[in-house]
C-alpha positions as CSV (number, residue, x, y, z in Angstrom):
1,M,103.1,10.7,34.6
2,T,100.4,13.1,33.4
3,A,99.5,14.8,30.1
4,A,97.4,17.9,29.6
5,V,96.0,20.0,26.7
6,G,95.1,23.6,27.4
7,G,95.4,23.0,31.2
8,R,93.0,20.0,31.1
9,D,94.4,16.6,32.1
10,L,94.0,13.8,29.6
11,P,92.6,10.5,30.8
12,L,95.7,8.3,30.5
13,G,94.2,5.4,32.4
14,S,96.0,2.7,34.3
15,A,99.6,2.7,35.6
16,H,100.7,0.4,32.8
17,R,99.3,2.7,30.1
18,R,101.1,5.6,31.7
19,T,104.3,3.5,31.8
20,V,104.1,2.9,28.1
21,L,103.9,6.7,27.5
22,A,106.8,7.2,29.9
23,I,108.9,4.7,27.9
24,L,108.2,6.5,24.6
25,A,108.9,9.9,26.2
26,A,112.2,8.7,27.6
27,T,113.4,7.4,24.1
28,R,112.9,10.6,22.2
29,D,112.9,10.3,18.4
30,Q,113.5,6.6,18.6
31,V,111.3,3.6,17.7
32,V,110.5,1.3,20.6
33,S,109.6,-2.3,19.6
34,R,106.8,-4.2,21.2
35,D,109.3,-6.6,22.7
36,E,111.2,-3.7,24.3
37,L,107.9,-2.4,25.8
38,I,107.1,-5.8,27.2
39,D,110.6,-6.1,28.8
40,A,110.3,-2.6,30.2
41,L,106.8,-3.3,31.7
42,W,107.3,-6.8,33.1
43,G,110.9,-7.8,32.9
44,D,111.7,-11.5,32.7
45,E,108.2,-12.7,33.6
46,P,105.7,-11.2,31.2
47,P,102.1,-12.5,31.2
48,V,100.8,-14.6,28.3
49,S,98.7,-11.8,27.2
50,A,101.6,-9.2,27.1
51,T,101.5,-8.6,23.4
52,G,97.7,-8.0,23.4
53,S,98.0,-5.8,26.5
54,V,100.6,-3.6,24.8
55,H,98.3,-3.2,21.8
56,T,95.4,-2.2,24.1
57,Y,97.5,0.3,26.0
58,V,98.6,2.0,22.8
59,S,95.0,2.2,21.5
60,S,93.8,3.7,24.7
61,L,96.6,6.4,24.7
62,R,95.7,7.2,21.1
63,R,92.1,7.8,22.0
64,A,93.3,10.1,24.8
65,F,95.5,12.1,22.4
66,A,92.5,12.6,20.1
67,A,91.8,15.7,22.3
68,V,94.9,17.5,20.9
69,P,93.6,20.1,18.4
70,G,94.8,19.5,14.8
71,R,96.4,16.2,15.6
72,T,95.2,12.6,15.7
73,G,96.1,9.9,18.1
74,R,97.9,7.9,15.4
75,D,99.8,11.0,14.3
76,I,101.1,11.6,17.9
77,L,101.7,7.9,18.8
78,A,102.9,6.6,15.5
79,S,103.4,3.0,14.4
80,T,106.7,2.3,12.7
81,G,107.4,-1.3,11.6
82,A,107.2,-3.5,14.7
83,G,107.3,-0.6,17.2
84,Y,106.1,2.9,18.2
85,T,107.4,6.4,18.5
86,L,106.2,9.6,20.1
87,R,106.0,12.6,17.7
88,L,105.7,15.9,19.7
89,P,107.5,19.3,19.7
90,G,110.6,19.5,21.8
91,D,109.0,21.7,24.4
92,A,105.9,19.5,24.8
93,V,107.5,17.0,27.1
94,D,109.0,18.2,30.4
95,L,111.7,15.6,30.3
96,W,112.8,16.7,26.8
97,L,112.8,20.3,27.9
98,F,114.8,19.5,31.0
99,D,117.4,17.7,29.0
100,S,117.6,20.6,26.5
101,L,118.0,23.2,29.2
102,R,120.6,21.1,31.0
103,Q,122.7,20.6,27.9
104,R,122.5,24.3,27.0
105,A,123.7,25.1,30.6
106,E,126.8,22.9,29.9
107,Q,127.8,25.1,27.0
108,A,126.7,28.5,28.4
109,P,128.9,31.0,30.3
110,P,128.5,30.9,34.1
111,E,126.3,33.9,34.3
112,Q,123.7,32.3,32.0
113,A,124.1,28.7,33.1
114,A,122.6,29.2,36.6
115,G,119.5,30.6,35.1
116,L,119.1,27.7,32.6
117,L,119.6,25.2,35.4
118,D,116.9,27.1,37.5
119,A,114.5,26.8,34.6
120,A,115.3,23.1,34.2
121,L,114.8,22.4,37.9
122,S,111.5,24.3,38.0
123,L,110.0,21.6,35.7
124,W,110.2,19.0,38.5
125,R,106.9,18.0,40.3
126,G,107.6,15.5,43.0
127,E,109.2,12.1,42.4
128,P,109.6,11.2,38.7
129,L,107.3,8.3,37.4
130,D,105.8,8.1,40.8
131,G,103.6,5.0,41.2
132,L,104.5,3.5,37.8
133,P,105.4,-0.2,37.9
134,G,108.1,-2.3,36.2
135,P,111.9,-2.4,35.9
136,F,112.0,0.5,33.4
137,A,110.3,2.9,35.7
138,E,112.5,1.9,38.6
139,A,115.7,2.4,36.7
140,Q,114.5,5.8,35.3
141,R,113.6,7.1,38.7
142,A,117.1,6.4,39.9
143,R,118.7,8.0,36.7
144,L,116.5,11.1,36.8
145,A,117.1,11.6,40.6
146,E,120.8,11.5,40.0
147,L,120.5,14.0,37.1
148,R,118.5,16.3,39.3
149,R,121.1,16.1,42.1
150,L,123.9,16.9,39.7
151,C,122.0,19.9,38.4
152,L,121.3,21.2,41.9
153,E,125.0,20.9,42.8
154,R,126.2,22.7,39.7
155,R,123.6,25.4,40.0
156,D,124.6,26.0,43.7
157,R,128.3,26.1,42.8
158,L,127.6,28.6,40.1
159,R,125.6,30.8,42.5
160,A,128.4,30.6,45.1
161,T,131.0,31.6,42.6
162,A,128.8,34.5,41.4
163,R,128.4,35.7,45.0
164,I,132.1,35.5,45.6
165,R,132.9,37.5,42.4
166,A,130.1,40.0,42.7
167,P,130.8,43.5,44.1
168,R,129.5,44.2,47.6
169,R,125.9,45.4,47.5
170,R,124.9,45.9,51.1
171,P,126.4,45.1,54.6
172,L,125.8,41.6,55.8
173,A,123.1,41.5,58.5
174,G,124.7,40.7,61.8
175,R,127.7,38.5,62.2
176,R,129.9,41.3,63.5
177,A,132.1,39.0,65.6
178,E,132.5,36.6,62.8
179,L,133.4,39.3,60.3
180,A,135.9,40.8,62.8
181,G,137.6,37.4,63.1
182,L,137.8,37.0,59.3
183,R,139.3,40.5,59.0
184,H,142.0,39.4,61.5
185,R,142.7,36.3,59.5
186,L,143.1,38.4,56.3
187,T,145.6,40.6,58.1
188,R,147.6,37.6,59.1
189,L,147.4,36.3,55.5
190,E,148.9,39.6,54.3
191,Q,151.7,39.0,56.7
192,G,152.4,35.6,55.0
193,E,150.5,33.3,57.4
194,G,148.3,30.7,55.8
195,G,145.7,28.3,57.2
196,A,142.1,27.2,56.8
197,V,138.8,28.2,58.3
198,V,135.5,26.3,57.7
199,V,132.3,28.2,58.4
200,T,129.6,25.8,59.7
201,G,125.9,26.1,60.4
202,E,122.5,24.9,59.6
203,P,121.0,25.5,56.1
204,G,120.1,29.1,55.6
205,S,122.3,30.4,58.4
206,G,124.3,32.7,56.0
207,K,127.4,30.6,55.4
208,S,127.7,31.5,51.7
209,S,126.9,35.2,52.4
210,L,129.7,35.3,54.9
211,L,132.1,33.8,52.4
212,A,131.0,36.4,49.8
213,E,131.6,39.2,52.3
214,A,135.0,37.8,53.1
215,A,135.9,37.7,49.4
216,A,134.8,41.3,49.0
217,M,136.9,42.4,52.0
218,A,139.9,40.5,50.5
219,R,139.6,42.3,47.2
220,D,139.3,45.6,48.9
221,R,142.8,44.8,50.4
222,G,144.2,43.8,47.1
223,V,144.3,40.1,48.0
224,R,143.7,37.7,45.1
225,V,140.5,35.6,45.5
226,T,139.8,32.3,43.7
227,T,137.7,29.2,44.1
228,I,139.1,25.8,45.2
229,D,138.3,24.3,41.8
230,A,140.3,27.0,40.0
231,V,143.3,27.3,42.3
232,A,146.7,26.4,40.8
233,A,150.1,27.0,42.4
234,P,149.5,29.8,44.9
235,D,151.4,33.0,44.3
236,G,151.4,35.6,47.0
237,P,148.6,36.1,49.4
238,V,145.5,34.4,48.1
239,L,142.0,33.6,49.5
240,V,140.7,30.3,48.3
241,I,136.9,29.9,48.6
242,A,135.3,26.4,49.0
243,D,131.5,26.6,49.4
244,D,129.2,23.6,50.1
245,L,132.0,21.3,51.2
246,Q,129.5,18.7,52.3
247,R,128.6,18.2,48.6
248,A,132.1,18.2,47.3
249,G,133.7,15.3,45.4
250,E,136.8,13.5,46.6
251,R,139.0,15.5,44.3
252,T,137.8,18.8,45.8
253,L,138.1,17.4,49.3
254,D,141.7,16.3,48.7
255,R,142.6,19.9,47.6
256,W,140.8,21.2,50.7
257,R,142.7,18.8,53.0
258,R,146.0,19.9,51.4
259,L,145.2,23.6,51.9
260,A,144.1,22.9,55.5
261,G,147.6,21.8,56.1
262,G,148.6,25.5,56.1
263,D,150.4,26.5,52.9
264,A,152.2,29.9,53.5
265,G,150.4,32.8,51.8
266,V,147.1,30.8,51.3
267,L,144.0,31.2,53.4
268,A,141.4,28.5,52.6
269,L,137.9,29.6,53.6
270,G,135.2,27.0,53.3
271,A,131.6,26.5,54.2
272,A,129.7,23.3,55.2
273,R,126.6,22.2,57.0
274,S,127.1,21.3,60.7
275,P,128.6,19.1,61.9
276,W,131.9,19.1,60.0
277,P,134.7,16.6,61.0
278,A,137.9,18.0,62.4
279,D,140.4,18.2,59.5
280,G,142.9,20.7,60.8
281,A,140.8,23.7,59.8
282,E,139.6,26.3,62.4
283,Q,135.8,26.0,62.7
284,L,133.6,29.0,62.8
285,Q,130.0,28.1,63.9
286,L,127.2,30.4,62.8
287,G,124.4,30.5,65.4
288,P,121.0,32.3,65.1
289,L,120.8,36.0,64.5
290,S,119.9,38.1,67.5
291,G,116.6,39.9,67.5
292,A,118.2,43.2,66.5
293,E,120.0,41.5,63.6
294,S,116.8,39.9,62.4
295,A,115.1,43.3,62.7
296,R,117.7,44.7,60.3
297,L,116.5,42.3,57.6
298,A,113.0,43.9,58.0
299,V,114.6,47.4,57.7
300,D,116.3,46.3,54.5
301,R,113.0,45.1,53.0
302,F,110.5,47.8,54.3
303,G,112.8,50.7,54.9
304,A,111.7,51.1,58.5
305,E,112.1,49.5,61.9
306,P,109.6,46.7,62.6
307,D,106.9,47.3,65.2
308,Y,106.8,44.8,68.1
309,R,104.1,42.6,66.4
310,L,106.1,42.3,63.2
311,Q,109.2,41.5,65.2
312,L,107.3,38.7,66.9
313,L,106.3,37.4,63.5
314,I,110.0,37.5,62.5
315,D,111.0,35.6,65.7
316,H,109.3,32.5,64.3
317,G,112.2,32.2,61.9
318,G,114.4,31.3,64.9
319,G,117.2,33.7,63.8
320,N,117.8,31.8,60.6
321,P,118.4,34.4,58.0
322,R,116.8,32.4,55.2
323,Y,113.6,31.6,57.1
324,V,113.3,35.2,58.3
325,D,113.6,36.4,54.7
326,R,110.9,34.0,53.7
327,I,108.6,35.3,56.4
328,L,109.2,38.9,55.5
329,R,108.7,38.1,51.8
330,E,105.4,36.4,52.6
331,A,104.3,39.4,54.7
332,A,105.2,41.9,51.9
333,E,103.5,39.9,49.1
334,R,100.3,39.5,51.2
335,G,100.2,43.2,52.0
336,W,100.4,42.6,55.8
337,V,102.8,45.5,56.5
338,T,102.4,49.2,56.2
339,V,105.0,51.9,56.9
340,C,103.7,54.7,59.1
341,G,105.7,57.2,61.2
342,G,109.0,55.5,60.4
343,E,107.7,52.1,61.6
344,A,106.9,49.0,59.6
345,R,103.6,47.9,61.2
346,L,102.0,44.5,61.0
347,S,98.3,44.7,60.3
348,D,96.2,44.2,63.5
349,D,94.1,41.5,61.8
350,V,97.2,39.3,61.1
351,P,97.9,36.9,64.1
352,V,101.4,36.7,65.3
353,A,101.2,32.9,65.6
354,V,103.4,30.9,63.3
355,P,103.0,32.1,59.7
356,A,102.8,29.6,56.9
357,P,105.1,30.4,53.9
358,A,104.9,26.7,53.4
359,R,105.8,26.6,49.7
360,R,108.9,28.7,50.3
361,I,110.2,26.8,53.3
362,A,109.3,23.4,51.9
363,G,111.6,24.2,48.9
364,E,114.5,24.7,51.3
365,L,114.3,21.0,52.3
366,D,114.8,19.7,48.8
367,F,118.4,18.8,49.6
368,L,117.1,16.0,51.8
369,P,116.3,12.6,50.3
370,A,112.7,12.2,49.4
371,A,112.2,9.5,52.0
372,A,113.6,11.8,54.7
373,R,111.2,14.5,53.7
374,D,108.3,12.1,53.7
375,T,109.3,11.0,57.2
376,L,109.3,14.6,58.4
377,A,105.9,15.2,57.0
378,R,104.6,12.1,58.9
379,G,106.3,13.3,62.0
380,A,104.8,16.7,61.8
381,L,101.3,15.1,62.1
382,L,102.5,13.9,65.5
383,G,103.3,17.5,66.6
384,Q,106.3,19.8,66.8
385,E,107.8,17.3,69.3
386,F,107.3,13.6,69.4
387,G,109.0,10.4,70.5
388,F,111.2,8.3,68.2
389,D,109.1,5.3,69.1
390,E,106.0,7.2,68.1
391,L,107.5,8.0,64.7
392,L,108.4,4.3,64.4
393,A,104.7,3.4,64.9
394,A,103.6,6.2,62.6
395,T,105.8,5.3,59.6
396,G,105.9,1.5,59.9
397,L,109.6,1.6,58.9
398,E,112.3,-0.7,60.2
399,P,114.2,1.0,63.1
400,A,117.5,1.1,61.1
401,V,115.8,2.7,58.1
402,L,114.0,5.3,60.2
403,R,117.2,6.0,62.1
404,G,118.8,6.8,58.7
405,H,116.1,9.3,57.8
406,V,116.1,11.0,61.2
407,D,119.9,11.3,61.1
408,H,119.7,12.9,57.7
409,A,117.4,15.6,59.0
410,R,119.3,16.0,62.3
411,L,122.7,16.4,60.7
412,A,121.1,19.0,58.3
413,G,119.9,21.0,61.3
414,V,116.2,20.5,60.6
415,I,115.4,18.6,63.8
416,I,117.0,18.0,67.2
417,E,117.0,15.0,69.4
418,R,117.0,14.9,73.2
419,G,116.2,12.0,75.4
420,G,114.4,9.9,72.9
421,Q,112.4,12.8,71.7
422,V,112.5,14.4,68.3
423,A,111.6,18.1,67.8
424,F,111.6,20.4,64.8
425,R,114.2,23.2,65.3
426,H,112.0,26.0,63.8
427,P,108.2,26.5,64.0
428,V,108.1,27.5,60.3
429,V,109.8,24.3,59.3
430,Y,107.3,22.3,61.3
431,Q,104.5,24.2,59.7
432,A,105.9,23.6,56.2
433,C,106.3,19.9,56.9
434,Y,102.8,19.6,58.3
435,E,101.4,21.2,55.2
436,R,103.1,18.7,53.0
437,T,100.1,16.5,53.8
438,P,97.2,17.9,51.7
439,A,94.4,19.4,53.9
440,A,91.9,16.8,52.6
441,L,94.2,14.0,53.8
442,R,95.1,15.3,57.3
443,G,91.9,14.1,59.0
444,P,92.3,10.5,57.7
445,S,96.1,10.6,58.4
446,H,95.5,11.7,62.1
447,R,92.9,8.9,62.4
448,Q,95.4,6.3,61.0
449,L,98.1,7.6,63.3
450,A,95.8,7.3,66.3
451,Q,95.3,3.6,65.7
452,A,99.0,3.0,65.0
453,L,99.9,4.7,68.3
454,A,97.3,2.8,70.2
455,E,98.6,-0.5,68.8
456,S,102.1,0.4,69.8
457,G,101.1,1.1,73.4
458,A,101.5,4.9,73.3
459,P,100.0,6.9,76.2
460,V,96.2,7.4,75.8
461,V,96.6,11.2,75.7
462,R,98.7,10.9,72.6
463,V,96.1,8.7,70.9
464,A,93.3,11.0,72.0
465,G,95.2,14.0,70.6
466,Q,95.3,12.4,67.2
467,L,91.6,11.5,67.3
468,A,90.8,15.1,68.3
469,A,92.8,16.4,65.3
470,A,91.1,13.9,63.0
471,R,87.5,14.7,63.9
472,E,86.5,11.4,62.3
473,V,84.4,8.8,64.0
474,D,84.1,5.1,63.1
475,R,83.5,1.9,65.0
476,W,87.2,1.6,66.0
477,V,87.2,5.2,67.4
478,S,84.0,4.5,69.4
479,R,85.3,1.3,70.8
480,W,88.7,2.8,71.7
481,L,87.1,5.7,73.6
482,Q,84.7,3.3,75.5
483,D,87.7,1.1,76.5
484,N,90.0,4.0,77.5
485,L,87.5,6.7,78.7
486,D,88.7,6.6,82.4
487,D,92.3,7.1,81.4
488,V,91.5,9.9,79.0
489,L,89.4,11.6,81.7
490,A,92.3,11.4,84.1
491,A,94.8,12.7,81.6
492,S,92.7,15.5,80.1
493,P,89.0,16.1,80.8
494,A,88.9,18.7,78.0
495,L,90.0,16.2,75.5
496,A,87.5,13.7,76.8
497,V,84.7,16.1,76.4
498,R,85.7,16.8,72.8
499,L,85.9,13.1,71.9
500,L,82.7,12.3,73.7
501,R,80.9,14.9,71.8
502,D,82.3,13.7,68.5
503,V,81.3,10.1,69.2
504,L,77.8,11.0,70.4
505,A,77.2,13.0,67.3
506,D,77.7,9.9,65.2
507,G,75.0,7.3,64.7
508,L,77.2,4.2,65.3
509,L,76.4,3.6,69.0
510,D,73.9,1.2,70.5
511,A,71.3,2.8,72.7
512,D,72.7,1.5,76.0
513,V,76.3,2.6,75.1
514,R,75.0,6.0,74.0
515,L,73.2,6.5,77.3
516,R,76.3,5.5,79.2
517,L,78.6,7.9,77.3
518,R,76.1,10.7,77.5
519,S,76.0,10.3,81.2
520,A,79.8,10.4,81.3
521,L,79.8,13.6,79.2
522,S,77.3,15.3,81.6
523,E,79.4,14.3,84.6
524,V,82.7,15.6,83.2
525,E,81.1,18.8,81.9
526,S,79.7,19.3,85.4
527,G,83.2,18.8,86.8
528,L,84.6,21.4,84.4
529,D,81.8,24.0,84.5
530,G,79.6,22.8,87.4
531,E,77.8,24.8,90.0
532,A,79.5,24.6,93.3
533,G,77.2,26.5,95.6
534,G,77.6,29.8,97.4
535,G,75.9,33.1,96.4
536,A,72.6,33.4,94.7
537,G,73.0,31.3,91.7
538,H,76.7,32.2,91.4
539,G,78.6,29.0,91.1
540,L,82.3,28.2,90.7
541,S,82.2,28.4,86.9
542,D,80.7,31.9,87.1
543,A,83.2,33.0,89.8
544,L,86.1,31.7,87.8
545,R,84.9,33.5,84.7
546,D,84.6,36.8,86.7
547,Y,88.0,36.3,88.2
548,W,89.9,35.8,84.9
549,S,87.9,38.5,83.1
550,G,88.7,40.9,85.8
551,D,85.1,41.5,86.9
552,W,86.2,41.2,90.5
553,A,83.3,43.4,91.8
554,G,81.0,40.7,90.6
555,L,82.4,38.1,93.0
556,P,79.8,37.7,95.8
557,A,81.3,38.1,99.2
558,G,82.1,34.8,100.8
559,A,81.1,32.8,97.7
560,V,84.6,31.5,96.9
561,R,87.0,32.6,99.6
562,A,90.1,31.2,97.9
563,L,89.3,33.3,94.8
564,T,88.7,36.3,97.1
565,A,92.2,35.7,98.6
566,L,93.7,35.7,95.1
567,V,91.9,39.0,94.2
568,R,93.1,40.7,97.4
569,G,96.6,39.5,96.6
570,H,96.4,41.1,93.1
571,Q,95.2,44.3,94.6
572,G,98.2,44.5,96.9
573,R,96.3,43.7,100.1
574,P,98.3,40.7,101.5
575,E,96.9,40.8,105.0
576,E,93.3,40.5,103.8
577,A,94.4,37.8,101.3
578,R,96.0,35.8,104.1
579,E,92.9,36.1,106.3
580,Q,90.6,34.9,103.4
581,L,93.0,32.0,102.7
582,R,93.1,31.0,106.4
583,S,89.4,30.9,106.6
584,A,89.0,28.9,103.4
585,T,91.7,26.4,104.6
586,E,90.2,25.9,108.0
587,T,86.6,25.6,106.9
588,P,86.6,25.1,103.1
589,G,83.4,25.7,101.3
590,P,82.3,23.5,98.3
591,A,83.8,26.0,95.9
592,D,87.1,26.3,97.7
593,T,88.8,23.6,95.6
594,D,92.3,22.4,96.1
595,D,93.3,24.2,92.8
596,L,92.3,27.6,94.2
597,L,93.7,27.0,97.7
598,L,97.1,26.0,96.2
599,A,97.1,29.0,93.8
600,A,96.3,31.5,96.6
601,T,99.1,29.9,98.8
602,A,101.6,30.2,95.9
603,Q,100.7,33.8,95.2
604,L,101.3,34.8,98.8
605,A,104.6,32.9,98.8
606,E,105.8,34.8,95.8
607,Q,104.7,38.1,97.2
608,A,106.7,37.4,100.3
609,G,109.8,36.9,98.2
610,R,109.9,33.1,98.2
611,P,109.3,32.3,94.5
612,Q,110.7,28.7,94.6
613,E,108.4,27.9,97.5
614,A,105.6,29.2,95.3
615,A,106.8,26.9,92.5
616,D,106.8,23.9,94.9
617,V,103.2,24.6,96.0
618,L,102.0,24.9,92.3
619,A,103.9,21.7,91.5
620,L,101.3,19.9,93.6
621,L,98.7,20.9,91.0
622,I,100.2,18.6,88.4
623,E,100.4,15.7,90.8
624,Q,96.6,15.6,91.1
625,R,94.8,12.8,89.3
626,P,92.6,13.7,87.6
627,L,93.9,17.2,87.1
628,G,91.8,19.8,88.9
629,A,89.1,21.5,86.8
630,S,90.8,24.9,86.9
631,A,94.4,23.8,87.6
632,H,95.6,24.4,84.0
633,H,95.1,28.2,84.4
634,W,98.1,28.3,86.8
635,L,100.5,26.3,84.8
636,P,102.1,29.3,83.1
637,M,102.9,30.8,86.5
638,L,104.5,27.4,87.5
639,V,106.6,27.4,84.3
640,R,107.6,31.0,84.8
641,L,108.8,30.4,88.4
642,A,110.5,27.1,87.6
643,R,112.3,28.6,84.6
644,A,113.5,31.5,86.7
645,G,114.7,29.1,89.4
646,G,116.7,27.0,86.9
647,R,114.5,23.9,87.3
648,P,114.2,22.4,83.8
649,E,112.7,19.1,84.9
650,L,109.8,20.9,86.6
651,V,109.4,23.1,83.5
652,S,109.2,20.0,81.3
653,R,106.6,18.3,83.6
654,A,104.4,21.4,83.7
655,L,104.7,21.8,79.9
656,G,103.7,18.2,79.3
657,V,100.5,18.6,81.4
658,A,99.7,21.9,79.7
659,E,100.1,20.5,76.2
660,S,97.9,17.5,77.0
661,S,95.2,19.6,78.7
662,G,93.4,20.6,75.6
663,H,93.5,24.3,76.5
664,T,95.3,25.9,73.6
665,P,96.0,29.4,75.2
666,V,97.6,27.8,78.2
667,A,99.6,25.3,76.1
668,L,100.9,28.2,73.9
669,H,101.7,30.3,77.0
670,C,103.7,27.5,78.6
671,R,105.4,26.4,75.4
672,G,106.5,30.0,74.7
673,L,107.9,30.4,78.2
674,A,109.7,27.1,78.1
675,D,111.3,27.9,74.7
676,G,112.0,31.5,75.5
677,D,109.9,32.4,72.5
678,P,108.1,35.8,72.9
679,G,106.2,35.3,69.7
680,T,104.4,32.2,71.0
681,V,103.7,33.9,74.3
682,L,102.2,36.9,72.4
683,A,100.1,34.5,70.4
684,A,98.9,33.0,73.8
685,A,98.0,36.6,74.9
686,E,95.8,37.1,71.9
687,A,94.2,33.7,72.5
688,H,93.5,34.5,76.2
689,A,92.0,37.8,75.0
690,G,89.7,35.9,72.6
691,F,88.2,34.1,75.6
692,G,87.8,37.4,77.5
693,H,90.4,36.4,80.1
694,R,92.0,39.8,80.6
695,L,94.0,38.8,83.6
696,E,95.7,35.8,81.8
697,E,96.2,38.1,78.7
698,A,98.1,40.6,81.0
699,F,100.2,37.8,82.5
700,A,101.2,36.7,79.0
701,R,102.1,40.2,77.8
702,E,104.2,40.7,80.9
703,D,106.0,37.4,80.2
704,A,106.5,38.3,76.6
705,A,108.0,41.7,77.6
706,E,110.7,40.0,79.7
707,L,111.5,37.6,76.9
708,L,111.8,40.5,74.4
709,A,113.9,42.5,76.7
710,A,116.3,39.5,77.2
711,R,116.7,39.5,73.4
712,G,117.7,43.2,73.3
713,L,114.4,44.2,71.7
714,R,113.8,47.2,73.9
715,A,111.1,49.0,71.9
716,Q,109.0,45.8,71.5
717,A,109.6,44.9,75.2
718,R,108.4,48.3,76.2
719,A,105.3,48.1,74.1
720,A,104.4,44.6,75.5
721,L,105.1,45.8,79.1
722,H,102.9,48.9,78.6
723,A,100.1,46.7,77.3
724,A,100.3,44.5,80.4
725,L,100.5,47.5,82.8
726,D,97.5,49.0,81.1
727,R,95.4,45.9,81.7
728,Y,96.7,45.5,85.3
729,T,95.8,49.2,86.0
730,R,92.3,48.8,84.6
731,L,91.8,45.7,86.9
732,G,93.2,47.5,89.9
733,A,96.0,44.8,90.2
734,A,98.5,46.9,92.1
735,W,100.7,44.0,93.1
736,D,101.0,42.8,89.4
737,V,102.1,46.3,88.4
738,R,104.9,46.2,91.0
739,R,105.9,42.7,90.0
740,A,106.0,43.5,86.2
741,T,108.1,46.7,86.6
742,R,110.5,44.9,89.0
743,R,111.0,42.0,86.5
744,L,111.8,44.4,83.7
745,A,113.9,46.8,85.7
746,P,117.2,45.0,85.1
747,Y,116.7,45.5,81.3
748,G,115.9,49.2,81.7
749,E,112.4,48.7,80.2
750,A,110.4,49.9,83.2
751,A,111.3,53.5,82.7
752,G,108.3,55.7,82.0
753,A,105.9,52.7,82.5
């Protein structure tokens, strides 16, 4: 409950004072007695000082209203007999304006009513009377929530009816097979055959648009079209439309069930969110749009085909037409896209990582109960995927209550569940839910979640991830890290380094503890970056940097023979690679680590045409405890090979290690491969490039090219492939050129490379 004058909030004071104002606002043009105020504030157990408290609250509100120009506090909050009344214009109180617009919509013709309801609903800001105490506030919250639900339902019905009756404006993006099936059903309807079809899918999948297109096709054929609420006795071939069946009342559902029984000459066409129970109707499930169909939405908006970077941005919508539209609208409004040479190009300074049209996407979740939306926001702080038990610890809810919230979101298609894990279906929805927590509160929220997870017995790497996101240090954080340092080091040395640095930067540690942790930090940093001998001052960290940057000429001869074997393999010189590997295996030097020996062995196995043997070798990397200092670099190769070999369990294991490693580019690369998401892999390529790792960047662009080609995005796949081949050629990586062109050959993308 707030009040403002000229954009400046008035100091209303305590919750009880604001409740008094809410009571007066809810009883427009009526006098509320002091006894009624006391009942509304405290119910059957008012304090002894209740009468005096009410007088104090009213006096305080009047002082606040003194800031209104030309009015006095007593003029606005007037005393009348033994009570009070609020004297303000009808448009000065959102609740009054909401009621006025809602009542006008009841009397208005349909084409105006939807706009009036939109205006009424736009007045809402979160939960009504949030935080106000007392029986009155509790009852009003329930009443207003029900009014809002009814307004949403009526507005949506009006929109659906308008879409059905509107003339066709442009072809529906995609859905060719579905439209062909509906044309066939209309033909059978003209021949006297009735029936029922219910179109199902997640929110935003285009169910209502498909119904509108079917209605337009029916009118083109001379078939009468009506809605389920308007249908009377059918006469001749008629198409009956029933949108949003999941919101329909029992009377409408009874009509639907009768029509689904198969009246001759009547085709009932409904739409409902998945899943929809079997009721005799044929079910038509809408899946995601293909890449080419999503690209068509960009053509409709920009008048040109999207370039491969814009297509990757679009892919974050997951083929959901509504989410894709929101992303494109955000790109247009922010000026990210220019049309040049018949191509809609995404500006080079805009990353292709997940965009954040959070306000637009968050609004699409309003159909969920507020408690379910709050649960999703809490879950998003845990990550795009998390365990049900973790969410239980994070929310503090009873299991049965949490199960209800999760089921609401799952049945609506917002999340999916698999093996005790909960995951957001679309990256943009995850981003929108994450941003429901204000930026200023995210750090404290992550810190709170870390302690909740620790107390629930969650793995240390999950607790450490929350602390790394929080970047807040207190005595509990310092103590937890001291008690669990060995386990964090074993799970993720990079995370351990980050937390040690945060804790050491704080002044809470005793001198002896500080000394011990500083020693641990030096030791782990030495393990990650340390000098490993060989060559004049050229240690393992320098050699690895040269290897991944492509500065292979800078590798001193004999310094790191396993790395030299890898380089010779990239250059297409397998005999020399085998000789270097044999020498390093028989008499390993201090820099010939297990990571590098396994990576070189796996590379030679793949080159010899034994990719699953290569995957088995790389799988040994993730069995090391602690993880080798450079092992994470080869995890994308492991995921690629395991995915190609149909080994989902190995993909999942490698992905888990990558995402707990603390190395963002590697985690993105593995996640994108595991999900088949070229946008995420392209984001990883840009992240690799940011570190100067040209070889890893090229690997990622090659992987993205194959994923794009598999989606039928030939132009974008060709662009990504050419970018990878350009980098391989500059590095002299002849074997990688041959592998990349061979991988893309089945899609026809290697031509001209």
